C-alpha positions, -999 to 999 in steps of 0.1 A, spaced: -345 -256 299 -321 -243 322 -334 -250 350 -338 -287 335 -298 -287 328 -289 -275 364 -311 -298 381 -296 -327 359 -262 -316 370 -279 -319 409 -285 -351 401 -257 -359 383 -236 -356 415 -258 -372 437 -254 -403 415 -222 -405 416 -216 -399 455 -242 -428 453 -215 -448 433 -189 -440 457 -208 -450 484 -220 -484 470 -258 -474 475 -268 -474 440 -267 -509 421 -281 -509 384 -293 -545 389 -309 -542 421 -343 -534 400 -365 -560 380 -377 -549 346 -403 -573 346 -438 -578 370 -433 -607 391 -457 -639 375 -487 -638 390 -517 -671 384 -547 -654 365 -581 -672 356 -583 -682 320 -614 -656 317 -590 -627 328 -567 -639 308 -586 -642 276 -599 -607 285 -565 -589 289 -553 -607 254 -586 -592 237 -578 -556 252 -543 -561 238 -556 -571 204 -579 -538 208 -545 -517 216 -528 -530 183 -556 -521 161 -558 -488 173 -521 -481 169 -509 -448 172 -535 -428 169 -551 -406 197 -591 -410 195 -586 -442 196 -564 -449 220 -585 -430 246 -611 -453 237 -594 -483 247 -580 -467 275 -617 -462 288 -624 -495 284 -594 -503 300 -605 -485 330 -641 -498 330 -630 -533 334 -605 -528 358 -571 -533 341 -560 -501 344 -533 -517 371 -518 -537 341 -486 -526 335 -478 -549 303 -511 -528 291 -504 -497 302 -471 -497 291 -481 -507 252 -508 -479 260 -480 -451 267 -457 -466 242 -486 -460 213 -500 -424 228 -460 -416 225 -456 -428 188 -485 -403 184 -471 -378 195 -501 -369 219 -470 -351 241 -497 -339 270 -517 -371 267 -488 -395 269 -474 -378 301 -507 -379 318 -509 -417 310 -471 -420 325 -476 -402 360 -504 -423 366 -482 -455 363 -471 -464 402 -432 -472 406 -420 -468 366 -396 -496 355 -366 -493 334 -386 -509 303 -411 -485 302 -386 -457 309 -363 -463 280 -391 -473 259 -406 -436 263 -370 -424 254 -363 -442 229 -394 -436 206 -391 -398 221 -357 -398 204 -364 -416 172 -397 -392 165 -375 -363 170 -395 -351 204 -356 -345 223 -374 -324 249 -397 -354 255 -367 -378 262 -345 -356 288 -383 -351 302 -386 -387 306 -349 -396 313 -351 -371 342 -378 -388 358 -357 -416 357 -334 -402 375 -360 -389 400 -368 -425 407 -338 -441 411 -338 -463 385 -303 -467 370 -301 -460 329 -290 -485 303 -265 -484 278 -298 -481 257 -309 -449 273 -274 -429 269 -276 -442 230 -316 -426 228 -304 -395 251 -276 -389 228 -291 -394 196 -315 -366 210 -292 -344 217 -274 -347 182 -307 -343 165 -312 -306 179 -276 -298 176 -271 -292 214 -240 -298 221 -239 -284 255 -266 -309 264 -248 -333 247 -220 -328 270 -234 -338 302 -252 -362 288 -219 -378 279 -205 -374 314 -236 -390 330 -229 -423 306 -192 -422 319 -205 -417 362 -227 -450 344 -200 -471 335 -205 -469 296 -179 -453 285 -166 -476 269 -194 -492 254 -198 -498 217 -228 -485 215 -225 -453 232 -196 -443 221 -211 -443 184 -238 -423 193 -212 -396 207 -191 -399 176 -222 -389 159 -234 -361 187 -201 -344 180 -195 -343 146 -229 -334 140 -223 -304 164 -191 -294 141 -165 -306 167 -147 -331 148 -117 -330 167 -137 -345 195 -156 -373 177 -123 -384 159 -105 -388 196 -134 -412 206 -135 -427 176 -98 -437 172 -99 -445 212 -130 -472 205 -119 -506 218 -142 -523 190 -158 -502 158 -190 -512 144 -202 -502 109 -224 -475 127 -192 -461 144 -179 -458 107 -206 -442 91 -211 -417 127 -175 -404 112 -176 -406 79 -205 -388 75 -190 -361 104 -164 -354 82 -186 -350 49 -214 -330 64 -189 -305 76 -172 -301 42 -145 -322 46 -149 -342 20 -114 -355 15 -109 -368 52 -142 -387 41 -134 -403 19 -102 -412 27 -115 -429 58 -139 -451 44 -111 -464 22 -92 -473 52 -128 -488 64 -124 -512 34 -90 -515 40 -93 -531 72 -125 -557 61 -154 -538 72 -185 -543 55 -199 -509 39 -238 -505 41 -264 -480 23 -254 -456 50 -220 -454 42 -230 -453 2 -248 -417 12 -224 -403 26 -198 -413 5 -218 -409 -32 -225 -368 -13 -188 -369 -6 -176 -378 -43 -208 -354 -57 -188 -325 -38 -151 -337 -50 -165 -344 -88 -148 -380 -79 -165 -394 -103 -141 -427 -107 -144 -433 -71 -188 -430 -72 -189 -449 -100 -169 -479 -85 -194 -478 -54 -226 -476 -77 -202 -514 -92 -206 -527 -53 -239 -514 -51 -254 -538 -80 -223 -567 -76 -233 -563 -39 -278 -569 -44 -279 -534 -27 -313 -523 -35 -315 -488 -47 -340 -471 -28 -351 -438 -30 -324 -422 -6 -292 -442 -24 -312 -436 -58 -311 -401 -57 -278 -398 -41 -266 -418 -68 -283 -392 -94 -267 -364 -75 -232 -378 -74 -234 -388 -113 -250 -352 -123 -228 -331 -101 -194 -352 -116 -208 -345 -152 -226 -369 -163 -263 -361 -166 -271 -392 -188 -261 -414 -164 -278 -396 -139 -307 -401 -160 -307 -438 -159 -307 -446 -126 -334 -419 -123 -356 -437 -153 -344 -475 -132 -363 -462 -99 -394 -479 -93 -401 -453 -67 -396 -414 -68 -405 -387 -41 -398 -349 -48 -364 -348 -35 -356 -371 -59 -371 -355 -91 -360 -321 -80 -321 -338 -80 -325 -344 -113 -342 -314 -123 -313 -295 -108 -291 -317 -126 -303 -308 -157 -305 -274 -150 -266 -268 -138 -256 -283 -170 -277 -256 -189 -305 -283 -203 -329 -261 -193 -357 -275 -217 -353 -308 -208 -351 -297 -166 -388 -283 -178 -401 -310 -195 -390 -333 -164 -413 -307 -141 -447 -312 -163 -439 -352 -161 -435 -349 -121 -469 -329 -123 -483 -358 -146 -468 -385 -118 -493 -366 -91 -463 -355 -73 -463 -316 -56 -432 -299 -64 -412 -282 -36 -396 -249 -27 -363 -263 -37 -380 -277 -68 -392 -243 -82 -351 -224 -73 -339 -255 -95 -364 -250 -123 -358 -212 -122 -321 -217 -124 -324 -241 -147 -344 -211 -170 -320 -188 -162 -288 -205 -175 -309 -218 -207 -319 -182 -213 -353 -199 -215 -372 -159 -195 -410 -172 -204 -406 -206 -190 -394 -191 -164 -421 -164 -157 -447 -196 -158 -427 -211 -138 -428 -186 -107 -467 -173 -115 -475 -212 -105 -461 -212 -76 -491 -203 -54 -514 -229 -72 -492 -253 -48 -492 -231 -17 -459 -219 -20 -450 -182 -17 -416 -171 -39 -385 -166 -14 -356 -150 -19 -338 -176 -39 -370 -180 -60 -363 -138 -68 -328 -141 -69 -334 -164 -98 -355 -145 -113 -333 -115 -116 -307 -135 -126 -330 -146 -155 -339 -113 -164 -304 -97 -161 -286 -126 -184 -314 -118 -208 -303 -84 -212 -335 -70 -195 -315 -48 -171 -341 -22 -166 -370 -53 -161 -347 -68 -133 -341 -33 -118 -377 -28 -115 -383 -64 -101 -363 -59 -73 -371 -24 -66 -411 -39 -61 -400 -64 -38 -407 -57 -3 -373 -64 16 -345 -75 -9 -321 -99 3 -284 -99 -4 -285 -130 -27 -311 -107 -52 -290 -76 -52 -262 -98 -57 -281 -112 -88 -284 -74 -101 -250 -66 -102 -231 -98 -119 -257 -90 -145 -246 -53 -146 -209 -68 -144 -220 -95 -179 -235 -64 -198 -207 -43 -186 -242 -18 -177 -222 6 -145 -240 37 -156 -275 23 -143 -273 33 -104 -247 9 -95 -231 28 -69 -268 27 -54 -270 -11 -55 -234 -16 -41 -241 3 -12 -275 -13 -4 -261 -51 -8 -233 -37 16 -251 -27 39 -273 -55 42 -244 -80 41 -215 -60 49 -187 -91 64 -192 -109 25 -157 -106 8 -174 -116 -20 -191 -90 -24 -165 -61 -20 -143 -81 -45 -173 -82 -74 -177 -44 -68 -146 -40 -71 -144 -57 -103 -173 -38 -113 -159 -2 -109 -124 -12 -121 -142 -23 -156 -159 9 -154 -127 29 -146 -139 44 -111 -104 32 -98 -109 55 -70 -141 33 -57 -119 5 -60 -97 25 -37 -124 31 -10 -136 -7 -12 -99 -21 -10 -96 3 21 -131 -8 35 -116 -50 36 -89 -40 49 -103 -22 79 -129 -47 86 -101 -78 81 -116 -88 53 -98 -114 28 -107 -126 -6 -119 -158 -6 -91 -187 -21 -100 -202 -52 -90 -237 -61 -100 -267 -85 -95 -301 -82 -94 -331 -100 -93 -365 -98 -68 -393 -113 -65 -428 -105 -100 -423 -76 -70 -400 -59 -85 -365 -56 -60 -330 -60 -62 -298 -51 -47 -265 -70 -46 -231 -60 -38 -203 -83 1 -202 -83 3 -232 -63 39 -249 -65 29 -274 -38 27 -304 -56 55 -332 -60 57 -324 -92 52 -287 -96 81 -282 -122 66 -307 -148 32 -294 -143 46 -257 -150 67 -266 -179 34 -283 -196 13 -260 -188 37 -226 -203 42 -251 -237 5 -256 -236 -6 -217 -232 22 -214 -261 1 -236 -285 -29 -219 -276 -9 -186 -288 -2 -196 -317 -36 -205 -324 -51 -177 -320 -56 -168 -279 -50 -137 -264 -54 -128 -227 -85 -113 -212 -65 -91 -193 -101 -78 -174 -101 -110 -153 -69 -96 -132 -60 -71 -110 -64 -38 -127 -29 -22 -110 -4 -51 -125 14 -41 -157 4 -64 -187 35 -91 -181 26 -95 -146 -12 -100 -154 -2 -125 -182 12 -142 -156 -12 -137 -128 -37 -154 -154 -14 -181 -171 -15 -199 -133 -46 -199 -123 -60 -233 -102 -85 -239 -134 -52 -246 -161 -28 -264 -130 -55 -288 -128 -60 -288 -167 -23 -295 -170 -20 -319 -145 -52 -337 -156 -33 -340 -195 -1 -350 -183 -17 -377 -162 -47 -386 -180 -41 -407 -212 -60 -402 -242 -88 -427 -249 -114 -440 -273 -141 -437 -249 -150 -399 -248 -158 -405 -210 -131 -421 -197 -110 -394 -218 -128 -361 -208 -105 -341 -181 -128 -329 -151 -123 -304 -131 -142 -287 -100 -137 -253 -92 -153 -238 -57 -155 -201 -71 -167 -189 -108 -145 -190 -134 -128 -161 -149 -135 -147 -189 -98 -154 -195 -99 -190 -183 -132 -197 -202 -116 -187 -237 -85 -205 -229 -103 -234 -220 -121 -234 -254 -90 -235 -272 -70 -259 -250 -97 -283 -260 -96 -276 -293 -56 -277 -295 -56 -308 -273 -86 -328 -289 -99 -336 -254 -131 -329 -239 -126 -303 -209 -159 -308 -184 -155 -275 -159 -180 -270 -124 -175 -242 -114 -199 -217 -88 -229 -221 -111 -228 -245 -135 -210 -270 -160 -189 -260 -191 -186 -288 -215 -151 -275 -239 -151 -296 -267 -133 -287 -301 -129 -251 -292 -165 -246 -278 -186 -247 -249 -216 -258 -241 -227 -226 -225 -228 -208 -257 -211 -179 -237 -243 -175 -224 -231 -179 -188 
């Protein structure tokens, strides 16, 4: 590939010189064979062979048989037949056969080159697309905008930004720098490769933007984790009068799922219904994921039941939705229904299932599900084992969790993290925690989350010497604790809060409301769980640090802005948190739900918590 890139670069320079000297004319090559008068019998035979090619389709052996017939009948010089034959061979992914056919064709034209580049790119055979492009340059055939669109897609599919930049330069040299199709492909390339600055500059500089270009930039922001920016671009797209399509909706629904933006996600669903969009497998799965991750698992099931066709991803999305809400039995029942429909599960399905059992305390069911994986040809991986250790740990079977971990060949960081999480949950600090901690830090020394969790465990166990040691190691490595934040959607706009956040224009009102709220729940019996904050702080400082956690600020803002409604679904306060909720917030929100008579739904890093009338759906099993 390195030689190929150097070769392309050399050709680029020679093409530039040819263009400067006026030696290369993109319009000088004809894409069609000169028409010739042929006898009707020959024309009939050629038509018969063409029909044989159609019947053979993209299948290697039948194509070889037709190829032999082409040679025997003397039609091996027919450009039309050979082009069709090589295109079908390429579609069949018969790489060596396609190349041998291609090399047997004298003077291949631009139509043949573009066909092979397009098919290779579409099928994900990026190296083949680049091979035919190099051959195209050697043959002195001028590329078109279709050539570059397919080539850029091939580079995007393998996330090769360096090669993509070279193709970009070729497109500029050949005069396609402002072509709308090429620009849309370039936006997608740079976005997929994480260079959003260049992607946005290209998008903003487009003389005409198509829906494809809008989809590329919205998808780019969403896939790179900039969900708010992606949603903002979608709103701008609508304001400017562009009609979104199903591809747009998949990206926007995914962003809504991450943000917990139920209002916008529901609006998108209504728009799809009102404008006659078919809820196919991809759109249906996106809707299921959005509703489940926004706290409306019942609505997700409605979409699931209404789908005509479902694939393994659809079933897995619904199983996962049940799991994160703590509905383990429903997840297991759906798994059995999936098997009854004859659809084999995949690795992700089993991760979702065992995780669902862990959250619901279904230990025997989890063991059974792990045991049936080999019957589907699936070998349990680190994620499956981590879920098993988590399940055993949550169930109080710490000895078995330790034994399970010890018996694994090479347990990864996720497995050790699950084991330590179980130790913290049950406040068991006398089971070789130090040794486990050293294993974890040796495997994944650059993850600040491990140091924070271990620091909390040692602090709870009164091992402040260990806490200081871990803190020193973090400082030396330049590691910082991940910033926690919570988001809330009000009137289809997402607001973000961090701990002690004072950036909101209504900060004074929010803090006053929260202070009053904390006084009310204190009168109702709430006592701060000061174990949830740093131990070197004084008691008063600890209480202050706990009071202004991000989820409490978001809830205060939601209660301040959101009016109560008779409809429980619209009256609920929905909070999305990027980290695991602390014990104090869990206790406090139970009291808040009781004194305000409002349902509060919180999605943290691991699962959903539905707070209502002073109780939580997790039943304190989290």
